[in-house]
Structure formats: C-alpha cells, structure tokens
N, C-alpha and C positions, 0 to 999 in steps of 0.2 A: 458555655465554654466548650470548644472542641479540642480534643487531644491530638488533632492532626495539623500538620503544617498547612497554611492557606495557599499552597502553590496551585491548586485547582480552583477554577471558578465553577463551583458546583451549583446546579439547579436545586431547588427545594422539592426534589422528586426522587423517589427511590423505587426501582423496579424489583418486584418480588418474585415473579416467575415469567417464563416465556414459553411459547408454543408456536412452532413453525416460524411464521414471519411477524408474529404479534408479541407485544410485551404488556404486562399488567403491572400497574404501580401499587403502592401501599394503600391506596384508597379504593382499589378494585377497578380503576379505569383502564380500558384497553387502548393500545396505540398500535398503529401500523408502522413498522420500523423501516424507514428509508435511510438508515445509517449503518446497519450491520455491525454495531459496536465499533464504528470507524473502520469499516472494511474487513472485519474479522469473521463475522458469522455468515459466511458465504452459503452454508447449508442450513441456515436458520437455527431455531432454538429447540431444545428437547428432542433432537433427532434420535429415533429409536436405535438405528444402526450404530451411531457413534456412542450412545449411552451404553450399549451392550459391549462394544469393544473396550471401552474404558473400564467398565465393571469387571470384565473378564481379566484384564491386566492387573487391576487392583488386587485381585485374589492371588495372582502369581507373584508379582514383585513390583514395587514402586520404583526402586532406585538401586543402581550399582554405579560406582565411579567408572570413569573412562580408563581405568587400569586393566579392564577386562574386555573381552569380545562382547559385541552387542549386535546380534543378527538383525534386529529391527532397524538400527542405523544403516546397515548395509542395504537392506531392502528399500528403505526410503530414499537413500542417496541414489541407488540405481534407477528408481522410478523417476526421480527428479531430473536425472541426466537425460532421460528420454532417448537413449541409444546414442547419445553424442559423447564426446571425449571430455567429460567433466567428472571431477571428484568433489565430495562434499565435506563440510564441517558444520556441526550443529551447536546451537546456543539457545538462548531463552527469549530473545526479542529482536526486533528489527535494528535497534541501535547497536546491539552487540554484533549482529551480522555485518553491519557497515563498519564497525571497528575492525573486525577481522579482515574485511576486504581492504581497508586502508593499510593495515599492517602488512598484508600479503603483497600488495602492490609495491610498497616501498622496499620490502625485503627482497622480492623477486627481481626487481629492476635495479636495485642499488641507488635509486634516485629518490628525491624528496618531494618535488613539486607535483601537486595534484590540482587539476583544474575542475571547478564545479561552476554552478550557474546561479545567478541572482534569482531570488524567490524559491530556491530549492529548499527541501527539508529532508534531512537524513538522520535525525535523532538528536538527543540532548546529552549524551555522554560527551566527553571532551573532544575526542576525535570526530565523532559524528556531528557534533555541534559546530566544530570548526569547518567541516565540509558544507554545512548549511549556509546558503547565501542570503541570510536575513539578519540585519543588524539588531532587530528586536529580540532575536533569540540569543545573540551574543552579549547583550547589554548586561554589564555588571560582572562578567566572567572573564574579562581579559586579564592577562594575555592568553590568546587562543593558541592552539597547536600551530606552529609556523608552517609556511610554504603552501598554504591554500590560496588559490587565485579564483576570483569570482568574475565570470563573464556573462554578457547578455545571452539569454536563452533564445534558441532558434536563429542566431546570427552567426554566419560562418566566418566573416572577415576578422572579427576580434579573435576568434580561435586560431585562425591562420597566423596572426601576428604573435600570439602567445605560446602556442604549442611548439616545442623544440626538443632537441636531444636530451635536455635535462628534465623532461616531463615524465613522471612515473606513471600517471594515469589521468584519464578524463572520467569523471563520475557524474551520472545524471539519472533523472527520472524520465521515463518516456511520456508520462503525463504528470506534470507537477501538481500534486494533490493539495497539500497545505497552501501552496502558493497561488491557488485559484483555479485548479482543474484546467491546466494549460497543456494541450497535447503538443508533442514534438512534431515538426514537419518531417515527412518521410525522407525527402532529399537531404535535408540537413543532417539527419541521423546517419545516413549512408556516407555523407561527406566526413562526418566526425569519425566514423570507423576507418575510413580511408586514410585520414590524417594520422590517426593513432598508429596504424600499421606502418605508414611512411616513416614516422619518427621513433618507432619502438616503444610507444606508450601503450599501456593497457587500457581497455575500455571496460569500465565498471557500470553495470546497469542496476539501479536500485528498483527492484520489483516488489518491494515490501507491500505497497498498496495495489499495484497493478497486476501482480502475479496471481496464480491459482484461479484462473478463469474469469477474473473480474472484467476484463475487456472483451471477452468472447473468444479469446485464445488462451491456452493454458498459461503461456507467458506473453506479455505484451510485446516483447522484442520480436516475436514471430510475425507480427503484423508488418515489420519494417525490413524484412529480408536481411537481417544482420545476425551475427553470432558473437556475443560479448566474450571477453576473456574471463570476466568475473561477473556474477550476478548474485543478488541477495534477496531473501524471502523472509516472511514472518506472517503476521496478521492471519489471513485466510488459511494458512497451512495447518493450523491446529484447531480452527473453528472455536476458539475461546480458550483452548489449552495453551499456555505460554510456550512458544517454540519459535526459533529463528534458524535460518540456514544460509550458508554461503557456499556457492559452487564456483569452482574455477577450473580452467583447463588443466589436464593432468600433468602437463609439463611444468606447471608451477608448484607441483607437489614438493620438490626438494626444498623450496623456500619455507615450507611449513613442516619441517622435520620435528622429531621428538623434542618436546620442551619449548617449542617456539610459541605456542598459543594453547589455550585450554579453557575449560569451563567445568566446574564441579557438577552442575545440574544439566549442562547442555546435552541434548540427545537422550534424556532419561526415558525409561521404558514406557511411562504413561504417555508422554508427549509423542513418542515415536509410534506407539500403537494407534493413536488417533490420527496422526499425520498420514500413516500408511493407508488408513481407510478413506480419509479425505481425498487423497490423490486418486485412489481407485474410483471414487464416485465422480470426481470432477473431470479427470483427464479421459473423457469419453467423447467421441465426435458428436454423438446425439445430444449429450448434455451441453456441450459448448455451442452447438448450432442452436439449441433452445435459448441460450443466453443471448445470442445474436438476434434471434427473432424477437425476444422480449425488448431488447435494446431498440430495435426499429419501432416497435409499438410505443415505447416511452418517448423516444425522440420525436416521433410523429405528433404525439399529443402535445409535447412541450413546444414544438415549433408552431403549432396552431395557436397555442396559448400565448406565445410571444407576440403574435400578430395582433392579439386582442388586448394585451396588457400594456399599460403605460409605465409599468415598473421594470419590465424586462428589457435589457439592452442586447443580450446575446445568450444563446444556448450552445454548449460545446462539451466535448468529452468523447468517450469511446466505450462501447459495451454498456455495462451498468455502473459506470463511473462518470457522472454527469455534473456539470456546473451550470447554474443559471446566473448569469451576470446581471446584477441589478445596478441601478444608477447611483446609489449612494449608500453609505453605511447605516444611516438611520432606517432606511427602508429594509435593509437586511435584518436588523435587530427586530423590527416590528413584525416582519413577515415570519421570521423564525418563531417568535412567541405565539403568533396567531395560528400557525400551523400546528404547533404543539397543543394549543387549546382545542383545536379541531380533531386531535387524535392522530396527527402525522408527525413522526420524528424525522428531522433533517439535521444537517450540519452546516457550519460556516467554513469558508475557505478564503484566505486573504481578507480584504476589507469589505468587499461588496459581492461576494459570490455565495449563493446558496448551493450546497453540495448534496447530491443524492447518491447514496451507495446502498440500494436495496439488496437484500439477500439474493443470491443467484437462483434460489428456489421460489422467488416471488411468483404468484400466479397472475394470469391475465386479468382476472377479476380484481385482485388486489391492486394491480397497477392502474386499472380503471378507477378504482376507489381513490387511490392516491392522486390521480390526475384531477378528479372531481374536487378534492380538497384544495389542491394547488390552484385550480381555477377560481374557487370561491375566495381564496385569500389574495391571489395575485391580480385578480381582475376586478377588485373592489372599486378602484378609483374610476373605472369606466362607467360604473353604475351612476355616477354623478355628472358625467360629461354631457 
C-alpha cells in the first residue's frame, strides 16, 4: 500500500543522487539525463556554486514573509527585466505564475475573455488549467473558469475572427512543450502581437519551459522580435529550488496594488539566492552561444538519424528543447522504455513525440553518447530490412 494519491504514473525507479548531467538510481545504475527534471535542471546536478549559495543562505535566514523588504527579490527582478520596462512578482511554481498573469490581465484591462490555443499547457490549478487547451486535462473538473477561448495554434485567421475589444489577453507558449514540442511561426507571433495592440489586448507569453536559456536565448521571445506585456517563468529559474515569477510592464503595476495578490512563500530568500546565481550563470553571451552550438550538434545528429530510422516522422524544436515525432503511440512507449534500459532518460510529449530536454551544461561527449543510444534504439527496425 502507498500512502500517496495515485495521481502520478510513477516508474519503479528512484534516483538517489546526481552529478553534473548524470543521475544514479537506487540500484547504483547511472543514467545520462536528457530530461533535466522536465526542463528544470538547466545547470545540471550537484553544482558547487549553487550548493554554496544555498548553504550560505541557509545559515543566514530561510524565510521572512512579504511584509518586509527583500533585497534579493529586488535584485532578481532587476536582472530578469534585462534593462526593459518590467516589474516582477514571485511565487513558487509555473502554475502560480500563470495564475498571477491571468489575474493581472483581467484586472488591468477590466475585460474577461482570454484566448489560448489547442494543445497548450499552462498548469493544473483552476485558472491555469482553464487556460490549457487540452480536454484531457479538463476532464472531471468542470465547470472551468469561464471566458477562455481555444483557437488553433499557428493560424492567424481564427484569431482575427475572435480577437476583439472585449479580449483581455492572448496567452501562448512560443514552443508548445506538453503539446508535442511545436514551435510558433515567427510571422504568426508578430501578427499576434500586432492584433493585440490593435484591440488593446495584452500579450502573455508562457516562458516556463522555454525561458532561462533553454532555446539558446535567455528568453524564447527574443528569437521572435517581440516584447510581451506579461511573461511567466519557473522551472529553470531555480535549478530545482521551487520558484516562479511573473513579469509585466510597469504600467500594469496599479492593477496589482496592495492586497490584490500574494504568496506566503513566494520569493523566499532560499529561492531568490539560488535564482540570483542561476541568472548570473546563464544570462551570459558566451553561455548562450554555447547552448546554440550544442543545439546545432544535436539537431545535426538527429536529422541524420531521421533519414535512417523508419520510426521517425520529423524532428523539431529550438535550442535544447527538441521533439522527435514518431509514427504512433506504441512506438513512443517502446522507445522510451528501451532508451531508459540503455541508460538514457527522455520524456514524452503529446501522444507520439519523444521530448529531449538535456541540461544546458551537457558536454559534446555526452551528446555524442546520447545520440549513439538514440541510434541504437530508433534504428533497430532498419537492421531487419
């Protein structure tokens, strides 16, 4: 008997320790991690700098409520703004960050309708779940928060028909992660921003999985020559320490005045000390250029593998956020299990996509090893042709 709710489909596997880009299970077996804990461990495991920062802060102070000044919150918010006109709010998770964004958009505009997109994923709290465009996520929890509209991703005509003066916001991921690693088209994103400005709707970008260097830019929106009104962060921001953030244009500040929103633990000193160091490490041109170079190496290898494998339909993504589209769900399940048996951890996305999210600190040698394992598993059928 387990004393836990069965809401997670857990593997019969427990990891006991991690070092750099490797994990070790309870039997002592080592695994190359191409999941980063679902896009969290961007700097890998057991990083000495982050360990030291956290240890130093534990000696000073773990927690004070947001009734008092917090210089670490100010530092992190300033760094996340990157010299632009943004102010920040801190919480504990991506879902909470998206809840804050939804509340801010409705309060700031005085409107209720929010447009999101099919196959999106924004979290599992009620507001974030209602923003998520997947019926399987909604099942059994209706009625949802009202006035969310779901439209086809990467299609501008449906958006032109729906977006109007009553729209508070358009909310989207620049790469739909859980939905199958589907990148947004650059022209479509720019058209979305133009329509939002035309009708006075806010543009909310969910950067929870794409942010903090994952795509080779510190924020994925920087690839698209846009500037959102609101964007949200979590996952890689704390490298395993629970933290979320919402940033919005400073002119939205009046809508989030005293008493409008809050979190007991949000922005606590442990999380902020680590986030502060994570930003310093990742938001460097040399580091981000290295991510782009690694991305080119990984995509090149995967594109060559796709030509040889009868299982692969397409390879897509950006930076070190990659989806391998397989032909059917059975193949995905079998491939995932075989890769794990070979010592490579991967993720699933949608029904038929193998998702790769290696740490940004992955080495060229480790990527070559991962590609060798992927070749062994994904090219098996060719051996019998």
